[in-house]
N, C-alpha and C positions, 0 to 999 in steps of 0.2 A: 099529598104526594102521589103521583101516578105510578102504578106498578107496571113495569115493562114485561111483557110476556115474550117467551122464546119465539123466534121466527120459525115458521113451518115450511116444509117442502111445498113448492108450488106458489108461494107468495112472492110478490114483487115488492122490494124495499128500495128506498133511496139509500145508496151505499157510497161512502167516501173512499174512493179508490186511490187517493193521493197519499203519500208520494209514489210516483211511478218512475220507471226507467225506460228509455228508448221508445219503442213502438207500443208499449202497454197502454191500454185504454185508460183515460185520465178522468179526473174531477169527480164531483158528486153526480151520480147518475142512477137510473133504475137498474136493478139486477134481480134475476130470478134465483130464489133459494132452491138448490138442487140436492143438497145432502138429505139423507134419510133422517126422519125424526127419531128413529130408534137407535142410531149409531152415534157414539162419542160421548165423552164426559166433559171435554173441554168446550168453552163457549166459542167454537169455531164452526162456521158454515161454509159450504162450498157454494159459490155463486157464479152465475154467468151474466155478464153485463149486457144491458140493452142500449143500443144506439139508434139514432134516427135512421129510418129506412132510406136506402138509396137503390135505384133500379139495378145497379151493377151487382148488388148483393144476391139477386135472384140466380146468378150464375156461380155463386160461391157456396159450395155445399155445406159449409159450417155455419151458415146463418139460418135462423128460423124466424120467419116473419110473424109479427104480432100486430093484430088490428086493435085499435083502442076500443074499449067498452066500459060500461059502468062497473063491471066486476073487477077488471084488472087495474083500473085507475089511470091508464095511459091516456094522454090527450092527443097523441099523434101516432101514426104507424111507426113501428120500431122493428129492429132486428136483434135477436139474441145472438151474440157472438160467442159461439161455443168453443172457438179456438182460444178464447181468453178466460176460460174458467179459472177460478182460484179459490183458495181457502182464505177466509177473512175472519178476524175476531169480531164478535158481536158488537164491540165498541164502534166499529166502522158503520154499523147499520143506524141510519138516521131516523127514518120514519117508514111505516108500512104504507104502501100505495094501494095494493089490492091482491087479488089471487087469480091464478090461471085455471082453466079447465084441466081436469086430469089428463085428457087426451093430448092437450098441448104440452104438458109436462112430460108425458111419455115420448112425444115427438122430439123434444129437446134432449131427453136422455138417450134416445137412439142416435141422435146427431153427435152427442158427446162420445158415444161408443165408437162411431165411425171416425171421429177425429183422433181418438187414441188407438185406433186400429184393433179394437176388441172383437174377437171372433164371436159369432153367434153361438149360443149354447148348443150342445150336441142334440141332434134331432130337429133343430130349427134352421130355417134358411134366412139369410140376411136380406 
């Protein structure tokens, strides 16, 4: 029997996002784990879904473009949709795809902060 390890911040996993309602992003798709590895006792992870890249996303500030490479496991260019972040139970996580560079995870986190209108910490500019 294979032992399943906990998903870690910055990893990309196939996540079953169904069932959904309305305009929520649907189906089993890649998603980036955003939650801190040091926070929480419940088997819940905050994720941001990845969708296929479309040129119109370049003008939508809540998307972060991801280029496929051997490390992240993506096979085509994608966009992290930070407007659709959500908490999911680890049971929704199907399989690990890969991992993102720390700089990319930081860029996604900054974009999430913009989406939720989080002010920059005192002494820092946005």
